[in-house]
N, C-alpha and C positions, 0 to 999 in steps of 0.2 A: 502494501500500500503506500508507505514511505519513498518508494522508488519511482513508484507511478506519479506521484506528487513531484517528488523533485524533477523528474524528465517533463512534466506539464510546465514548470516553474521556469525551469528551464528554456523550454520552446517559446512562452510568453516573453521571456526576457530577450530572447534573438529576434523575435516577430519585428519590433522596430527598425533593427539594423537591416534584417530581408527585406521590409517593405521599402525603405529609404534608398538600398542598393539597386530593387528592381526600378523605384523610379526614376535614380539614376541612369540604367542603361535604355529602358523603355521609351522615356520621352523623347529624348535625341534622335534615337532611331525611328520613332513614329513621325516625329518633324521633317527628318528627311524622308520618308517613304512620301509623306504629304507634299512637301515641295518639287519632289523628282516627279510629279505627275501634273505640275504647275507650270503655265508660262509666267516666271517672275524674273523681273530683271531689273537690277538695284538702279537704272538709269533712268526707267521708268514704274517706279514701284506700285504706282496707282492702278495702272494696265492690269490685271491677273485674268488668268483663264484656264480653262481645264484643258491639258496638253496629252493627255492618255500615254502613249509610250513613244511620242515624239521624240521627249528629252533622251530617251534611251537608246532613238536610233540614231539623234544627232551625236551622241556621245560616243557611239560604236562606230559611227561612221567618220570620225574624225580624223584626218589622215595621221596623226601621231598616235592614235589608238594602240595598233599593234606594235609599234615600235616602243611605246612606253610599256608593252606588257614584258617585250622581248629584252629592254634594258632592266627593269624592275628583277626578272629572273636573273640575268647577267648579275647584276649588283648581289643580289641574295646569294648566287652560286659562287661567285668571287669571293666573297667575303668570308662563307662557311670554309671555303678551301684554307685561304690563307690562315685563318683564325684557328680552326681546327689542327692543321699540321704543326702552324706555329706555336700553338698552345701545348701542343705535345712537346716540343721539344722544348720549349721554355720550360714546362711543367719538370720535364726530366732532368734540367741544369739546376733548376731552383731547389730540386729535392736530394742535390748532391750537398754535403758537408763544406761549406766555402765561407770565408772572410766576408764579415758584414752580412751574412745572409739575411737579418732581417731587414736592415735597409735597403738591399737590393729586392725585397718582394716589395718594400713600399713603393719603389719608383717603377718597378715593372707594373703594380696595379694603379698608380697615379693617374693615368691618361683615361682610365673610364670614369672619373670624376670630372673631367673637362667638359664642359658645355658642348654640344655638337657645334655652334654658329661658331665660338670662339676657338674652338680645334680645328674649324674649315678657314677661319681666317689667318692661324698662324700656319697651315701648311699653304694656303694661297699665296701668301707676300712674304713671309720669312724662309719658305724650305722649298717651294716649285715655282717662285715666280723666275723668270727666262733671264731678268735683268740684274738682280741683287740677293736671289735667294740662295740659300746652302748650296743644294744640287747643282745650280748654275756654277757657283766657285768651284764646287768640286770637277765639274767638267771642264771649266777653263783650266785649272791646276793639271790635268791630265792632257792639255792641247788640243780637248776636243769642243764641238758646238755645242751651248747650251741648248736644253729641249726646251721649248714652249708646251708644256705638259697640259695646261687647259685648251691650247688648241689644238695639239697634235693628238694625243690621247686624251680626251676627256672624260669617258668612260672609268678609264683604268685606273684615272686620279681618283677620280669617286670613290671606288673598290679599296685603292689606298688609303685613303683617309678614313674611312669606317671603319676598313678592317684595324687600323691604329686604334680606334675608340675601343673596338671589342675585344681586341686581343686580350687586353688584361683580364677581361669575364672569364674567356675559354680558359685560361691562362689559372686561374684562381680555383674554377670548377674541377678542372683536370689534377691539378695539384693536390687538392682536398681527396681525392680520388686515388690518386697515386699514394698517399701518405697511408692510407687506409689498406694497401697490399700487405699482407701477412709476411715480416720479415723470416721467417723460417720456410717458407715456400722459397724465398729467394734465395736464403742460404743452401736450400735442397736443390733449386737446379744448378747453384755455382758447384757444389760438391758432385754432381753428376755429369759435371765438365762443359755446362752448358755457358756458351760466349756472349756476350752482351746483347747482338742482335737476337739468337736463338732465344734468350730470356726475353727479350722486347715481343718479340712475335708470338711467342706461345703462353706468355703467362702476364706480362704488364698489357698489353693492347687488348685481349681479352678482357683482363680485370678493367678495364678504362671504357669497355663498351658501353655501360649505362650512361655513364657521366658524357661522352660523347653525343649520345643521344638526345638526353636533355641539353647540352649548349645548342645543339642544332634546332630541337625546339624552339626555347624559349629564344635564340637569335632571330631565326626565320621570323616570328611574329613580329619583331621592331624592325627589322631588316624590309619589308614588306611597306614600311612606311617611312621608308628615308626621306626627307625633304630640306632639313637645315642645309646640308652640307652643298646639296644644289645648287637653293639659291642663291649661298654665299658666294661660291664660286662660279659658278658656269649658268647660271638661270635657265637651265634646261638645254643650254645650247654645245657648240653651235648647231644651230638648226634644231633637231628635236635628238641629237646624239646622246643625251643626258635626261632627257625628260622620262622619267618614269611615271608610273600610276597616281602616285602621290602628289607628285607635281603638276601632272595634267590635270587633277580635279582642281589644285589651288591657282591655275592658271585660267581656268575656265570662270572658277568663283570670283577673283579678285582683280583680274585682267579685263575678262570679258563681263564680268558683272552678271553672270548669266548663272543665277541660285538654283533653277530648276535644272539646265543640265548638270551643274556640279553636283548636288542632290543627286541625279542619277546617278552621276559616275563614281558618288560615294556608294550607294547600294551595292554599283555592280564590284566593287574594290573590296565589299564586307562580304559578299558571295563567292569571289575568288580566295581571299584570305580564308573564309570557313572552310573552303574546298581542301585547300594545301593543310588547313588544321586537322581534318578528319585523316588525312592520310600520314600525316605526321604523330598524331596521335594513337594510330594503328601500329604505325611502328616500334612507338615507343613504348605500349602495350605487348606486343611480342617480345620487345627485347626484355622488359621487367621481369615478362613471366618463365626466362629462361633460366 
């Protein structure tokens, strides 16, 4: 009886938080759905009418739509490859007993706490600038022509900047998983004559499988919405070379003032993100059941 009363009281206490969370999620989504079926432009907000699926058709037939999808996937895949591989290497390095290990770990993790616009400005004006950037100075010192990164390799530049921000996160998760590896298993493998590469392939990598899956899942959710780095550095250009789906929605809403079209794009983005999330959650579920 007491247990039932306790559970009922717990549900009652949780109810306001659950209701507030539902309102927080449902109201913006409902408003987005509503505006996606409306002809609503901020240049003439008084003139409104029902648009049906015209906004979706307009957004879908935008010349930048499919290129934005391809750019979004390229950013996600490129950043995941760099952060997962680089995170594993850094985690293996930081797991070794080195002098000043605590300070080194803090320095490695610190880029994750830099705000995306600030990080993008640093890379644009201090590192990748073809005139006075660090990479330009290095190229001149080697007798090479400096590279104009944002003009010649714009999408790669975005991938590098975003990877620099997310690499500490992957390193932290993978390092935590690596430190949970049983020392007795390592010692047994060494006693059996397994070299470093065999220990990594048959012992360390399988142990990191779940952590790698979690890193991929969490990063993918955020990487689908990369926006600030593109706005600060390339503004979606040259042309549509760095326009991803999030930036295309921004351009439709705040540059074309088309709230209806941008809302339709937001709904499309939510649907695509949920499709990706479903596949990732299934992959995570299969991995965690092993």
